[in-house]
N, C-alpha and C positions, 0 to 999 in steps of 0.2 A: 487297097481298102479290103477293110474286112467286115463283113456282116454278121449281125447276131440273128439268128432266129428265136422267136417267142420259145418259151419252153412251153412242153407239150404235157397237159394235164389229163390223163389218161380219165381219170373216176375223180367225181367230186360226189358225197353223199351227205343230204340235209335230212337232221328228224325234225319233223313237226310234231310240237305237243300244243293242244288246244285246238278251237274251234278256227276254221278258214272262213271266218266270217266278218262284215263290216269293220267291228271291235279287231279282232286279229289279222288281219290281211296287210295293213301298215308296215307291222314289224315284221313280219314272211317277206312281204316283198322287200325288204332293205337285204334281207339275209340269200333272196333268192337272185337279186341285182347281183351282187357280192359274187355268188358262185357263177352266174354265167360271164361275168368280166374273163373270168378263170379260162375260159371257151375250152370247157372239158369234153373229152370225146363223148361223156357218158354222164350224165345229170342225174343222181337214183334222190327221190323224193321219197321220204318214209312217212308214212301217214298213219302208222300204226296208233299213236297216240293222237291223232284227230279224231273227235268223235262227230263232227257235222262240218258242211261244208253248203255255201250259197252261192248265191251268182257274183258276188265279189271273188270268191276264193275260185271259183272255176273259171272266171276271166283271169287270175294271176297266174293257174296253171296253165290255160293256153297262150296266154303270152310270153312266159317262161319256155313253153314247146317250141314255138314260133323263135325265137330270139337263139336258141340253143341250137333249133335244127339249120338256122343262116348261118352260124358258126361251125356248120358242118357235124354237129354232134347228135345225140338222143338225148330225151329224157324218159324215165322208166319212172313210175310211181307203183310203190311197195307199200305192203301191208294194209290194204288197204281192207274196214271193215263192209261186210254185205251193203251195211245200209247206205257206205259212204258211195261205194260203188252201184248202186242202184240211183243215187242221186246225179254221179256222173250220165250212168245209162240213159235217165230222163232228160238229162240238158244234150244228150246224144254226144257229149264229148268224148264219149268212151270209144268210138270209131276212130280219132284224132290220137288219144292219149294212149301211150302204150303203158300196160299194166304189167308187174312182173307176174303175176297170176291171177285169176278170179275167185272170190274168198271163198273158203267152201259150206257149201250150201246153197250158194248164188244161183239163182235161175232167172233168166231174161225173162221183163213183164212183155215183151214185144213178140207178136205171132210169126211166125214163117211166111214166106211169100205162099208157099203155095197152103198152107192153112187160112191165110187171108184170103185167098182167092175163091177155097172153097166155101168160107162162110159168107162171099159175096155171090156166087152162084146158086146159093139156097132160095127158095120162093119165100117171100116176107111174108106176113101176115098181118092181117089190121082187126084187132077186136073192136067194135064198135060201142 
């Protein structure tokens, strides 16, 4: 008996243009689901032409990340603007979703644990 293994797709790149919001997610979902079905070892989503993202878009990216990971692959987001990166950081998914690199000029808005502890240890003053 001869068995055939499914072909290995090493890399799939998807370019997103337009917002990943309630209006744009359905079209992007179809493309990304098709890409996930190929079971690539590496799926790259280029967001250079994506001006903004809302909860619908974030949910889609997290679901795609989960599906790719379950297939033994990885998802990388590439080309994000500082604004997009900041929105993902605010949703705290920047800790889960892999990015090619942080955009130039991006500075995290959250405090480091040491700075937060120092701020908490300062005496508070109440003005009546």
